C-alpha positions, 0 to 999 in steps of 0.5 A: 532478479535478487538484486532487482527486487532488493532495490524494488522492495528499496524504492517502494519502502522509501515511497511507503514513508515519504507519503505517511510522513507527507500526508499522514503525518505519520512516521512509518517504519519497515517492520519485519513480522506480521501484525496479529491482524495480518495473521488471522485475516482480520484486514477489512481494506485493500488500495490497489492498483495494476502497474503496466510494463514490461512486467507486469504487477499488483501494487496493494496496502491492507490495512483494518478499518479501525487503522484506514479511520486514522491514518485517512483522518490524517490526511484529509484532516476530517474529525476521526467520528465525521468520516464516512465510509465512501469517503474512507474507501476513496481515501485508502484508494488515493494512497495506494495512489500516491505510493504508486506514483512516488514508487514511478518517480523513484524509479525516473532513471532506472530501467524501471519505467511502467504505467499506471492505473486508477485505483480501487479498494477493496472492501470486506472482512477478511478478504484475501487475492489469489493470483493463478500465477505470479513471478515473484512477490515482495511483501512488506510490513509496516508501522507507525505507532500502533497503527499497521500497515502491508504493502505487497507489489505482485508479479506476474 
């Protein structure tokens, strides 16, 4: 199980780095520590997708609104001040969709085959996700300049 976990974490890390570099021009680096905002529960947006296979999972990416606006502005080419909330929420959903797609592609020649659901976004200050039962969870933290994100892969 530990070897599987490490392999999946490496594939996820590369998926995040690739998607942010390609879509937003951001050079994301994995960090070991959660940011202050994450520790205080101040994140406002979470993009989520279900991963369906022999072992179902939830893939989520969480960030605060200001950082999401910066990322989505870079992704879409929309001027930051002109970005409306509906575009922001759609952008966060699309971001997790691209990460899940890249993650899935990196596992194509392995025994990890899965389907993904359409993405959705949870919005709200100090929101959190509670799982009744989990098999294991991989939590990763990334940062580009002053822009942190937090990624979770939770096997149910």
